[in-house]
N, C-alpha and C positions, 0 to 999 in steps of 0.2 A: 504494500500500500504506500502511496505517496501522499504528501500533504502540501497544500498550497493556500496561501493567504491572498484573497482577492479583494481589491478596493473597488468600490462602486462610486461612480461619478455623481455629484450632486448629493442630496440627502433624501433617500427614499422615505416615504411615509411608513409608519408601522405596517400598514396594509401592503405596501409595495415590497417591503423587506420580507414579509411573510410569504408573498407570492414568489419571490426569488428563492427563498429557502425551500419552499414546497417543490418548485420546479427542479431544483438541484437534487433534492431527496428522491424525486421520482425517477431520476436517471439510473439506469442499470450500471452498476460499478461504483456508486458512491456508498461509503460505509458510515461516514459521519459528516454532518453539515451543521455548522452553528455560526450564529452572528457573534462576532467578537467586539463589535462596536456599531455605531449607527450607520457606518458606511463600509464595514469590513465583514467578510465571510471566510471562515476557515473550512476547507473541504478536504476530507480524506477520501481518496479514490484509487481504484485499481488501474494502473497505467496500461494493463493489457486490454482494458475495455474502453477507457476514456483518455482523452488528452486534455491539457489545459485549455486548448482552443474550444473543445466541446463544452467545457464549463462556461467559458466566456460567451460563447454563442447562445447558450441557454439563458444567460442573464440578459443578453441583448434582446432575445425573443420576448422577454418580459418588459422591454421598453427602457432599459438602463444601459449605460456604457460601463465597462469594467476593465480592469487590468491587474496583472500580478503586482504584488507589493514586495 
C-alpha cells in the first residue's frame, strides 16, 4: 500500500469534502481515506490498482482541483 497527501484547491464546503471522501472511498484499491484538514486528504491505496492521477481525476470529477503535497 502507498500513501499520498492530496491538497484541494480552494476551501470545499463540508458537503463538498464529504463528496470527495465518498468518491475516493468508492474507488477499488483505496484502503483508507481521511480528511487531515479543511483542504487536505490522506489516501492509502494499492499502486497495483490505482495511480495518483486516478485519485486526482476522481477529485476533479467532483468539481475540485487537487495536487500532491
